[in-house]
C-alpha positions, 0 to 999 in steps of 0.5 A: 198169460201174465206171470205171477210177478206181473200180477198185483194182488190187493189184500184188504186187511192183510196185516191181521192173523189170517192176513200175514199168513196169506201175504206169506203164501202169496209172496212164496208164489211170487205175486206182487202184493199191496196190503190195504189197511187203515194204518199202514205204518203198523204193517212193517212186520209184513216186509220180511215175508217177501223180497225187497219191494214185493210187499207194499202197504197202503192206507184204505178204510172200507168206510171211504170208497175213494180209498178202496178204489185207490187201493185197487188201482192197477190190481188184477185181484182183490182179497178181502180178509177184513172182519171183527169178532166184536163191535166197537165205535164205528167198527160195527158188524154192518159197516165192516162185514156187510157194507165193507165187502160191498164197497170192495166188490164195487171197486173190483168190478169197476177195475175189471178184476177178480175177487176172493172173499173170506167169510165164515161158516155160520154166515146166514141171514137168519143167524141168531148172531149179528156176526153171522147175519152181517157175514151173509149180507157181505157174501150177497153184496160181493156176488151181486157186484162180482158174480165170479168171486170165490167165497171162502168160509173157514170154521174156527181158525187156530195158529200162532197168535190166534184169538182162541187157543191162546186166549183159553191157554192164557185163562188156564194160566190165571184161573182154576176153572174154565167155562163151557158155554152151553155145556161145551156141546157146540161142535167146531171143525178147527182149521189151521190158519196156514191151510186157510191161507193156502186155500186163498192162494189157490183161489188167486191162482185160479184153481177154485171154481168161480162164483162158488162158496167153499167151506174150510174145516180141519180133519176133525169135528170137535166139541168145545169141551174136547177143544178145551181138553186138548188145550189143557193137555198141551199146556199140561194144566189141570183145570175144572171145566164148568158148564155155563147155561146159555142164559147165564152166559148171556147175562154174564156177557152183558158185563164181560163185553167191556172186559179187557183181553182174554176175559172179554165175552159179548152177547153176540159171541154167546149167540154164535155158540148156539149153532155148530160150526162145521163143514156142511154135507153139501159142501163135501159132496160138491168138493167145495172144501180144503180137500177139494182144493187139494189141501190135506188139513192139519189137526189142532193136536199136530200144530197147537203144541208148536206155539202153546208150549209157552203157556206150560208151568215153568217147572213142568217145562224145565223138567221135560227139557232136561 
């Protein structure tokens, strides 16, 4: 059997939030890593995560099969991490999360390689959101081309530079109130990005069941209201939590979908919040979870204070530091 140093892994979308954590996890296990991204010149931040020459970035665009095939050349394993939370221009849910995975899977099949595909809890062809429907279509396309592929469905991911806890911590710094869409009753099972990256590495190591779909959630099921309360507690800010009915939230999103940064909210994201985002009983019974991969998940309350401290009021932080 080839050693990890002789195994080349191509990571599509390896420069993003989850990607940099996956690159780090695989580098520690001595894999050779090819990061396939649309703009490789912006992936230089990945180089310090491994040895000299261990990590190499190449150009690939999922809308151009030839570039995907080139990125797979001589690779034994492919990981697909490409995903978007909001559509824009040519980056539609269908192009990125349905057709994109299909293009990668066909290239993997042609190369005779293995594949790990990261989807999301909530992937469902009957989902009220385009995001959820495209994720389901992507899973189906992957398994059609590579039946042995491992599918990983994480719940909401948190960690340094995430687009969730940091977003609401930033909003709490500028706004006297935070909205709770649908009353904040939607349940989540937040997963630490480092744990999800370890799950990907375990799958690359061959420790996941071929053709299986894993659901990855943290140790706690929390409502959106409880998550907001945790963020406010960590950042030591007192803010009103205001319930926003789904109908009114959708109406606001028609305008906020064009807003910048932390203020952005799309109608599709509102639709996603109509459904809980937790590990299913079926996945637990089958051992298709983080725990089933031998990973003890970290909680948001244990990890988030390590990076959300910077959102505390300066005076409060200085008093605690004395």
